[in-house]
N, C-alpha and C positions, 0 to 999 in steps of 0.2 A: 410484537408481531407474532402470528401463529397461523398454522394450517388447520382448517376446521372441516371435518367431514359432516355434512348435513344431509340426511336422507330426505328426498322428496318423492312424490309418486313415481313409481316405476313406469318408464315410457313403454315397456312391453305390455302393460295392462291398461294404462290410462294415459291420455295426453297431458302434457305440461301446460296448464292454463296460466294466464297472467297472474292469477291469485297465488298459484303454487310458487311462481318465481318471486313474487313480492314477499311472501312469507319467508322464503328461503334466504333471500338477500337481506331482509331486515334481521333475520336471526343471525346471519353471518356477521353483520355489523355489530350487533349486540355482543356476540361472543368475542369479537375482535376487541371491543372496548373492555370486556372483562379480562381478556388476556393481557392487555396493556396495564390494567390496574394491578394484576398479579405481578407483572414485571416490576412495577414501581415499588411494591411492598416486599419484593424478594421472593415471592412464592413461585412455584413452577409455572412456566408460561404456557405449557401445552394445554390445548382446549380439552374440555370434557369429551370423552368419546374418541379423541385422537390418539394414535399410538404414542406411547412414551418414547423419548429419545433412545433409551437403552434398548427397548424392544425393536425400534427401527434399526439401530445399529446392528443388532443380532441378525436381522433379516438381510441386511445389505452391508456387509463389512467392507471396510476400506483399508487400503494399505497405508502404513505410516509413512511420513515424509522420508524419502530416500530409499524406501524398501521396494524390492522387486516384486511385482505381481506374480502369482503362481503360474498364470498363463499370460505372458506379455506378448501381444502380437507384434510382428515385425512388418512395417509398412513398406513393402517393395513396390506395390502397384499404385502409388500416388506420390505426390511431391510434398516436401516439407515446407512449411511456412512459419517462420518464427514470429511470435507475437510479443508485443511490449506489455509487460504486466501493468505498468502505470497507465497506459492507454486503455487497457481492459477495465481497470478500476474506474477511470474517468468516464468511460462509456457505460458503466453500471453492469458490466459483465463480471460479477463479483464472486461467483461460486468457485472460482479457481483458488480463492484465498481462504485459508482455514479460520481467519479472524473475522470474516464477513458476518455480520449479524443475520443476514438473509439466508445463510447457508443451511442452518438447521431447519428452517421452514421449507426450503426446497427439498431437503432430505425427507421430511415428513410427506410432502407432496409426492415425491418419488415412490415412497413406500406404498402410499394409497394406490397409485397407478399400477405399480408392480403387482400388488395383490390381486387386482382385477385382471391384469394381463395374464398372470400365471394360471388363474382359475380357468380362463377362456382360451389359453394357448395363443395369446396375441403378442405381437412384437412391433406393430407399426401404429404410430400415433400422429394424427393431424392436429396441429394447434392453429386455431383461427380466432376470430373475434366477430362481433356484429358490425362494428364500425372501425375506421382507421383511428390510430392514435391511442389504442387501449393497452398497448404494451405486449402484444402477442410475440413479436420477434425477440425482445429481451427475455421474455418468459421462456421461449423455445431455446435460446442460447444457454441460459442459466440452467434450465432443466436438463439439457443435453450434457452440460458439464457435470452435473450432479450424477446423472446416469453413468457417465464414463468413470466416475470415481468409485463406483461399486466394484467389489473385488472380483466378481465372477462373470462380468459381462463387458461388452463394448457398446459404443453408441455411434450412430451416423446421423448427422443433422443435414437435411436437404432443404435448401432455399427454393421454395416453389412459388414465391411471389415474383413472377418473372417480369412484371412491369416496373418493379421498384425493389430489386434485390438489395438487401442491406446487411445481411449476416456478416459478410466479409468486411464491410465498412465498420461495423461495431467492433470487430476483432482487430481492425487496423491492418488488414492483409490485402495486398494487391492481388487481384485474381481476374485475369483477362478472359477466362472461359468458365462457363457454368452449365446448368441444366439445359438451357435452350440450345447451346452448341451441340450437345449430344442429340437432342431431339430433332433439330433442324439440319445439322451438317454431318452427323455421324461421327462426331469427335469421340475418341475412345474414352471410356470411363476413367481410366488411369490418368488421363490428362485433365479431368475436371474435378477429381477428388484431391483434397489436400489434408495433411495432418498438421494441426497448429501447435504440435508439441505439447498438447494438453492431454495428460492421462491416456485413455484409450478412446479418444474422440477423433473421428474423421468428419469432413465437411464438404458439401457441394454448394458453392455459392460463387457468383461472379458472372462476368460477361456483360454484354450490352442489354439494355431493356428491350423487350419485344412487345409489339402491339397486339399480336394475335395469341396472347397468352392462354386464353380459354381453349382455343383449338389445340394447342400443344399439350396442355395438361390433360385434356380429355382424349388424346390420340391413343391408338392401339400401342404405339411404341412406349408411351409413358405407362400404360397399364402393364405391359410386359416387364418394364423396368421395375415398377413397384413390386410385382410378383416375384421377380428374381431377387430383389433386395431382401424381401421377407424370407425367402427360402434358403438363401446362401449360407447364413450362419445362424445356428440355433441360439447362440448366446448374445446376439446383437439386437438392440432396440433401434428402430428407425424413427426419427422425429421429423415430420414434414411441417415447415413453416409456410402456411397457406394464406392467401389474401383474405381480407374481411368478407364475410358472407353477403353483406348488404351493399357492397360497393363494386364487387366483381363476381362473375359467375364461376370463377376457377375452383373455389373450394367446394361448391356444390357439385361440380363436374367430377372432381377428384375423390369425393367422399366414398364412392363405391369401392375404391381400391385400397382403403386403409382399414385397419381393424377397429379403431376407436377414435373418438374426436373429443378434444378438450377445447373449451371456449373461454378466452380471456375477456373479462369485462371490468368495468370500473363503476363506482357508485353513481356517476352522472348519467350513465346509459339508461335510457327509458325502458320500462318493462315491455312496451309495445315493440321496440327494436329487438329486445332479447327474444320475444316470442316469434317475431318475424324471422329472425335468424334460425331459431330452433326448427321452424317449419320447413326449412330448406335442407335439412340433413336427416339421415336415417335415425329414428329414435333409438333403435337397438344398439347403435354405435356411440351414443352420446355418453361420455364419462361424467361430465359435470362442468362447472364453472370454476375458473380461478378469479376470485374477486381481488382486483388489483388497485393499487394506489389509494389505499385507505390512509387517511391523515392521522399521524401519530400525535397524541396530546403532549408528547415530550420533545418533539422535534419541530423545527420551523419549516421543514420541507416534507414532501410526500415520500413515504417509504413503501416498499413493496410488501403488502400483506396478502394472505391468501385465504379464501373461503372456498373449500372444495365441496361441491354440492352434487348430489345424485338423486 
């Protein structure tokens, strides 16, 4: 497995054509295969051009197990929700575990994102996909866990997929209230935010599904909330899990209120669908793709691999 940074034509100067996408995805697959071959021979598995693990750790240090963070937040304004580690592992929320093979690749992905965010003074990231079933929610959860492990920052994960909220289900947490309750009923933020006792991570997810999700996500109240979340803490990254672009209008409606956008995809997704999804979001906010569910030649099941493209 590996995280691969692949430059493509900058959307600020030129549009991303289907050929750009095809070349980039094919290159990601090739580099993924090379990384797997290096792993089998015992060579370093990081891809050419990707930050080495030691450099990544230097930029985003983490506390050792049992060690107190230098600035450990105390969560008074939210509720605690204890998670079952075995359920997390079974649901592939694996970045809590130091022995998870996926963890180092998420760290590399985190470093690539943080480098771009620091240069541009960004701290809010929308994670979406072109189609359902591409793994965007698991990517959002694992990436949020990885961000929360960094020594000098906190993370807030917001479930914006209001028709089918699933973040709390993956975590195995009962949550009767969520974002829709705040937007529709004026429920206090402290009543919809919970701390799953995972590092410096807080989460908004839960409540009943709503049919008018696009109207809520595009409402002035949601815009104000997104702005307030961005401005409240300078050391916090906010990750929004949004619906797929080609199945719901929510992500397109919410895109103006985030700093940058990451799109999760998989090898089976057509280039036409990728291009159609790209056409719905601001090009200057597009960070790149996470190429997901690449099949390992050494395993009988699909593992999460990442090709980060820009």
